C-alpha positions in Angstrom: 0.0 0.0 0.0 1.3 3.5 -0.8 2.6 5.4 2.2 1.0 8.6 3.4 3.4 11.2 2.0 4.8 13.6 4.7 1.7 13.1 6.8 -0.6 15.1 4.4 -3.5 12.8 4.9 -6.6 14.8 5.9 -5.3 18.0 4.3 -5.5 16.9 0.7 -8.9 15.4 -0.4 -7.7 14.1 -3.8 -4.6 12.6 -2.3 -6.8 10.9 0.4 -9.0 9.5 -2.3 -6.0 8.1 -4.2 -4.7 6.4 -1.0 -8.1 5.0 -0.2 -8.3 3.5 -3.7 -5.1 1.6 -3.1 -6.2 0.5 0.4 -9.4 -1.0 -0.8 -8.9 -1.6 -4.5 -12.2 -2.3 -6.3 -12.8 -4.6 -9.3 -13.8 -1.7 -11.6 -15.9 -2.1 -14.8 -14.9 1.4 -15.8 -11.9 2.9 -17.6 -8.9 2.6 -17.6 -8.7 -0.6 -19.6 -5.6 -1.9 -17.8 -7.7 -2.5 -14.6 -4.5 -1.9 -12.6 -2.9 -5.2 -13.8 0.8 -4.5 -14.0 1.4 -8.0 -15.4 0.1 -7.0 -18.8 2.2 -4.0 -19.8 4.4 -3.5 -16.7 4.7 -0.9 -13.9 4.2 1.9 -16.4 0.6 2.0 -15.4 1.2 1.7 -11.6 -0.6 4.4 -9.7 -2.9 5.3 -12.6 -6.2 5.9 -11.0 -8.9 7.9 -12.9 -10.9 10.7 -11.4 -14.3 9.3 -12.6 -14.8 5.9 -11.0 -11.5 6.0 -9.2 -10.9 9.0 -6.9 -14.7 9.7 -7.0 -17.8 8.0 -8.4 -18.6 8.4 -12.1 -21.2 11.0 -11.0 -18.6 12.8 -8.8 -20.9 12.4 -5.7 -17.9 12.7 -3.4 -17.0 16.2 -4.5 -13.3 15.6 -3.8 -12.1 17.6 -6.8 -14.2 20.6 -6.0 -13.0 20.4 -2.4 -9.4 20.3 -3.5 -9.8 23.2 -5.9 -11.5 25.3 -3.3 -8.6 24.8 -0.9 -6.2 25.9 -3.6 -8.3 29.0 -4.3 -8.1 30.0 -0.6 -4.3 29.4 -0.5 -3.7 31.7 -3.4 -6.4 34.2 -2.5 -8.5 33.5 -5.7 -12.2 33.3 -6.2 -11.8 30.3 -8.5 -9.3 27.5 -9.0 -9.3 24.8 -11.6 -6.8 21.9 -11.6 -5.5 21.0 -15.1 -4.1 17.7 -16.2 -3.0 19.4 -19.5 -0.4 21.6 -17.9 -0.2 25.4 -18.1 -0.9 24.9 -21.8 -4.5 23.9 -21.2 -5.0 26.7 -18.6 -3.6 29.4 -21.0 -5.9 28.3 -23.8 -9.0 28.2 -21.5 -8.3 31.7 -20.4 -7.9 32.9 -24.0 -11.4 31.5 -24.6 -12.7 33.2 -21.5 -11.5 36.8 -21.8 -12.9 37.8 -25.2 -14.8 37.1 -28.4 -13.7 36.4 -31.9 -12.2 39.6 -33.4 -11.4 41.2 -30.0 -7.9 42.5 -29.6 -5.6 41.7 -26.6 -2.3 43.1 -25.5 0.2 40.2 -25.4 3.8 40.0 -24.2 5.9 38.5 -26.9 7.8 36.3 -24.4 4.7 34.2 -23.8 4.7 30.5 -24.5 3.4 29.1 -27.8 0.3 27.8 -25.9 -0.9 31.3 -25.5 -0.6 32.0 -29.3 -2.5 28.8 -30.0 -5.1 30.0 -27.5 -5.5 33.1 -29.6 -6.1 30.9 -32.6 -8.8 28.9 -30.8 -10.5 32.0 -29.5 -10.0 34.1 -32.7 -8.4 36.9 -30.7 -6.1 39.4 -32.4 -2.8 40.1 -30.7 -1.2 43.5 -30.2 2.3 42.4 -29.4 4.3 44.0 -26.5 8.1 43.7 -26.6 9.9 43.0 -23.3 12.8 45.1 -22.1 16.1 43.4 -22.6 19.1 43.5 -20.2 22.0 45.0 -22.1 24.6 43.0 -20.1 23.0 39.6 -20.6 20.7 39.9 -23.6 17.9 38.3 -21.5 14.3 39.6 -21.1 13.5 41.7 -18.1 9.7 41.6 -18.6 7.1 43.7 -20.3 7.1 47.2 -18.7 4.0 49.1 -17.6 5.0 51.8 -20.1 4.8 49.2 -22.9 1.3 48.2 -21.8 0.3 51.9 -21.7 1.6 52.2 -25.2 -0.3 49.1 -26.2 -3.6 50.7 -25.1 -2.7 53.8 -27.1 -2.4 51.6 -30.2 -5.4 49.5 -29.3 -7.7 51.3 -26.9 -10.4 48.6 -27.4 -8.1 45.8 -26.2 -10.1 43.5 -23.9 -7.2 42.1 -21.8 -3.5 42.1 -21.1 -1.6 38.8 -21.2 2.0 38.5 -20.0 4.4 35.9 -18.9 6.1 36.6 -15.6 8.6 35.5 -14.4 10.4 34.9 -17.7 11.7 31.4 -18.5 15.1 32.5 -17.4 13.9 33.6 -14.0 13.8 37.4 -14.5 10.9 39.1 -12.7 8.9 42.1 -14.0 6.7 44.7 -12.4 3.4 42.8 -12.2 1.9 45.3 -9.8 2.6 48.1 -12.3 1.1 46.1 -15.1 -2.1 45.4 -13.0 -2.4 49.2 -12.3 -2.2 50.0 -16.0 -4.6 47.3 -17.0 -7.2 48.2 -14.3 -6.9 51.9 -15.1 -8.2 50.9 -18.5 -10.9 48.6 -17.0 -9.3 45.4 -18.3 -8.0 42.2 -16.7 -4.4 41.2 -16.4 -3.7 37.6 -17.0 -0.3 36.3 -16.0 1.3 33.0 -17.2 3.5 32.3 -14.2 4.2 28.7 -15.2 7.6 28.7 -13.5 6.5 30.4 -10.3 4.2 28.1 -8.3 6.5 28.8 -5.4 6.2 32.6 -5.5 4.5 34.1 -2.5 5.2 31.4 0.0 8.5 32.5 1.5 9.6 36.1 2.4 12.7 35.8 0.3 10.5 35.1 -2.8 8.5 37.6 -4.9 4.8 37.8 -4.3 2.6 35.7 -6.6 0.7 37.6 -9.4 -2.7 37.5 -7.7 -1.2 39.1 -4.6 0.2 41.9 -6.9 -3.2 42.6 -8.4 -3.4 40.2 -11.4 -6.9 38.9 -12.3 -5.8 35.5 -13.4 -2.7 33.3 -12.7 -1.6 30.2 -14.5 1.1 28.1 -12.9 2.5 24.6 -13.3 2.5 22.4 -10.2 4.9 20.0 -11.9 7.7 22.6 -12.6 8.7 24.0 -9.2 6.5 21.9 -7.0 6.6 18.1 -6.5 3.6 17.1 -8.7 3.2 14.8 -11.6 4.0 16.0 -15.1 1.0 17.9 -16.7 -0.3 19.1 -13.3 -1.2 22.8 -13.3 -3.4 25.4 -11.5 -5.6 28.0 -13.1 -6.5 30.7 -10.5 -8.7 33.7 -11.0 -10.5 36.6 -9.4 -13.9 37.2 -10.9 -14.2 41.0 -10.7 -13.1 41.3 -14.4 -13.3 37.7 -15.5 -16.7 36.1 -15.9 -16.6 32.9 -13.8 -19.3 31.2 -15.9 -17.4 31.9 -19.1 -14.2 30.7 -17.5 -15.9 27.5 -16.4 -17.2 26.8 -19.8 -13.8 27.5 -21.4 -12.1 25.0 -19.0 -14.7 22.3 -19.7 -14.4 22.9 -23.4 -10.7 22.4 -23.5 -9.8 19.7 -21.0 -10.0 15.9 -21.3 -13.2 14.2 -20.1 -11.0 11.4 -18.7 -8.7 13.3 -16.3 -5.9 11.3 -14.7 -6.6 11.1 -11.0 -3.0 10.6 -10.1 -2.1 13.9 -11.7 -4.9 15.6 -9.9 -4.0 14.0 -6.6 -0.4 15.1 -7.0 -1.5 18.7 -7.6 -3.6 18.5 -4.4 -0.7 17.0 -2.5 1.7 19.7 -3.7 -0.7 22.4 -2.7 -1.1 20.9 0.8 2.7 20.5 1.2 3.1 24.2 0.2 0.5 25.3 2.7 2.0 23.3 5.5 5.7 23.3 4.9 6.3 25.9 2.2 8.3 28.3 4.4 10.6 25.6 5.6 11.2 23.9 2.2 11.4 27.0 0.2 13.8 28.7 2.7 16.2 25.7 2.3 15.8 25.9 -1.5 16.6 29.6 -1.6 19.7 29.1 0.6 20.9 26.2 -1.5 20.6 28.2 -4.8 22.3 31.2 -3.2 25.3 29.0 -2.2 25.5 27.5 -5.7 25.4 31.0 -7.2 28.2 32.2 -5.0 30.4 29.2 -5.9 29.7 29.5 -9.7 30.3 33.3 -9.6 33.9 32.6 -8.9 34.3 31.0 -12.4 36.1 33.6 -14.6 33.9 35.1 -17.3 30.7 33.4 -16.1 27.7 35.6 -15.4 25.3 34.1 -12.8 21.9 35.9 -12.7 21.1 37.3 -9.3 19.6 40.4 -7.7 16.2 41.7 -6.7 14.6 41.1 -10.1 15.6 37.4 -10.4 13.8 34.4 -9.0 16.0 33.5 -6.0 15.3 29.8 -6.7 16.4 29.8 -10.3 19.9 29.1 -11.5 20.6 30.9 -14.8 24.1 31.2 -16.3 25.3 33.4 -19.2 28.4 31.9 -20.8 29.7 34.5 -23.3 32.5 35.6 -21.1 33.8 32.1 -20.8 33.8 31.4 -24.5 32.2 28.0 -23.8 29.4 26.7 -25.9 26.4 25.9 -23.7 25.2 23.1 -26.0 28.6 21.3 -25.6 28.4 21.9 -21.8 24.9 20.4 -21.8 26.2 17.3 -23.6 28.8 16.8 -20.8 26.1 17.2 -18.1 23.8 14.7 -19.8 26.7 12.2 -20.0 27.0 12.6 -16.2 23.3 12.1 -15.6 22.7 15.8 -14.9 20.5 17.1 -17.7 19.5 20.8 -17.3 16.2 22.5 -18.2 17.7 24.7 -21.1 21.0 25.1 -22.9 21.8 27.1 -26.0 25.1 28.5 -27.0 25.1 31.4 -24.5 22.7 30.4 -21.7 22.2 27.5 -19.3 19.1 27.3 -17.1 19.1 24.6 -14.3 15.9 24.0 -12.5 16.5 23.5 -8.7 13.4 22.6 -6.6 12.4 21.5 -3.1 13.2 17.9 -4.3 16.9 18.7 -4.5 19.4 18.5 -1.7 22.9 19.7 -1.0 24.4 16.6 -2.7 22.5 16.9 -6.0 23.1 20.7 -6.3 26.8 20.2 -5.3 27.2 17.6 -8.1 25.7 20.0 -10.6 28.0 22.8 -9.5 31.1 20.6 -9.8 30.1 19.2 -13.2 29.3 22.7 -14.5 32.6 24.1 -13.4 34.5 21.2 -14.9 32.6 21.4 -18.2 33.0 25.1 -18.5 36.7 24.8 -18.0 37.0 22.0 -20.6 35.1 24.1 -23.2 36.6 27.5 -22.4 37.4 29.6 -25.4 37.7 33.2 -26.5 35.1 35.5 -24.8 32.3 36.6 -27.1 29.8 39.5 -27.0 26.3 39.0 -25.8 23.8 38.3 -28.7 20.2 38.2 -27.5 18.5 34.9 -28.5 16.0 35.0 -31.3 13.2 34.2 -28.9 13.8 37.4 -27.0 14.6 39.7 -29.9 11.8 39.1 -32.4 10.1 42.1 -33.9 6.9 40.7 -35.5 5.3 42.2 -38.6 1.6 41.2 -38.5 -0.2 40.7 -41.8 -3.3 38.9 -40.7 -4.7 37.2 -37.5 -3.2 34.0 -36.2 -6.6 32.3 -36.6 -7.0 33.4 -40.3 -3.5 32.2 -41.1 -3.8 28.9 -39.2 -6.9 27.9 -41.3 -5.8 29.4 -44.6 -4.6 27.4 -47.6 -0.8 27.1 -47.4 2.1 25.7 -49.3 5.7 24.8 -48.5 8.4 26.8 -50.2 12.2 27.0 -49.9 12.9 29.2 -46.9 14.6 31.8 -48.9 11.6 32.1 -51.1 9.4 32.5 -48.0 10.9 35.9 -47.1 8.3 38.5 -47.6 5.5 36.0 -47.6 3.0 35.4 -44.7 3.9 32.5 -42.3 1.4 29.8 -41.9 3.0 27.9 -39.0 4.5 28.5 -35.6 8.3 28.2 -35.4 10.1 28.5 -32.1 13.5 27.5 -30.6 12.7 25.0 -27.8 13.2 25.5 -25.0 11.8 28.1 -24.2 9.1 27.6 -26.9 8.6 31.4 -27.5 7.7 32.0 -31.2 10.1 33.6 -33.6 7.6 33.3 -36.4 3.8 32.8 -35.8 0.9 32.2 -38.1 -0.1 35.5 -39.8 3.3 37.2 -39.5 5.5 38.3 -42.4 8.6 36.1 -42.8 11.6 38.4 -42.6 15.2 37.9 -43.4 16.1 38.7 -39.8 13.7 36.0 -38.5 15.1 33.4 -40.9 18.7 34.2 -40.0 17.8 34.1 -36.3 16.2 30.6 -36.7 19.1 29.3 -38.8 21.6 30.6 -36.3 19.8 28.9 -33.4 19.7 25.7 -35.4 23.3 25.9 -36.3 24.3 26.4 -32.7 22.5 23.2 -31.7 19.2 24.5 -30.5 16.1 22.5 -31.4 13.8 24.5 -33.6 10.4 23.1 -32.8 6.9 23.0 -34.3 7.9 23.8 -37.9 6.8 21.2 -40.4 10.3 21.0 -41.7 12.6 20.8 -38.7 15.7 21.3 -40.9 14.4 24.7 -41.9 15.0 24.0 -45.6 11.3 24.9 -46.3 8.6 26.9 -44.6 4.9 26.9 -44.8 3.4 30.2 -46.1 -0.1 31.3 -47.2 -0.9 30.5 -50.8 -3.0 33.7 -51.0 0.0 36.0 -51.0 1.9 34.0 -53.7 3.9 36.4 -55.8 2.6 39.5 -53.9 5.1 41.9 -52.5 4.5 43.0 -48.9 2.3 46.1 -48.6 3.8 49.1 -46.9 1.3 48.9 -44.0 2.7 45.4 -43.2 6.0 47.0 -42.1 4.5 48.1 -38.8 6.2 46.0 -36.0 5.0 44.6 -32.7 1.5 45.7 -33.6 -1.9 44.3 -34.3 -3.7 43.8 -37.6 -5.6 47.0 -37.4 -2.4 48.7 -38.5 -2.1 46.4 -41.4 
């Protein structure tokens, strides 16, 4: 029988239901089809209990999911919480459906994950892109500024919402309170994709979470910085500016009707752990990362992100001054059984969580120091990654382009045409080209450079970048002058 993890029983209704299922296993005539027999396909299905007919009855008469979500809403100070088994991706797309109607414009930070852009496709929303500020010393994004949002409302006064990602993938933290002030001054909600910040707000050394800073909705992944199953996420919202009925309908429209109970139970357990032991666990995490940063900062030429606008629990390294290639360093780390969250030529991001200890973080630090020394070369200047430096030229809406007739052409011939697909270096999964945007020579060169440096270029139909999908409708047509507006919405095109 599974043990009761860290004594959380009684504090986590979904976890309790998962444990009871294993204590008194039924002979179910419901899904899943494996019926919990590990002799058929092995332990790969161990622990897989459905919500319907597993953690609860098929009719959900026990109410354990609603109970767990209500407890999470209280913990984060939200009016509504929904658990997702589709990660922050599902939560972002549900919010896109909830905040506007087809044809509405929204202000969108360009560092947001691809899931938000696909949410715009689903909802038929038109983005008015907001560029983040970049740090001159590191080339990394600092966040979308309140001034950028104010400028967005000047360009699109009818925008129905503001969507930003904060903190950034690399751990930099923006002015969420300032963004909320601007959005609310215009009577609009602020939606924050904080996928990497489920730990924010639960220790005095950490930034406050977005809802505490005035945001109207917060998306965060339980499986990234908390000890939950992959795909577990929370969607949290206040309902002053977001219609709860519309949000509920959007969540139901986009999630699976067969949610994995183990994922839900783990999200519940992670929430209960955070509520009970968050200060202790997160304090140890912050101290551990601080020690690792101090040690790595002694490496000549290496920049270790730190300071008041950086997540104290994130370990992000900028390698230009060492001359080392981050992709080669990553290969060495993988060979030692120490894969990191992200590595491109100039940047390494290592995700340290409450599940780490001094031994694991010490091994990582030693391996990083050795690999950087092995691959040390001539220092090189900072070149912002394509994901942070894109200047989109919007020709038509993402939805229109997504469903339009398209064709594949040699990538050089695609320059000046309208992109029909989403292309993004991964990680972080931030688009360099999106459906409906003009293919520019700068974007093509940025993608080729990332590919040449060993970064995976994801989501394109042709991963080699020899060809690109473009709209057939603009075949042979030169770009119109109005299409040269950048970081804008389609009303300017």
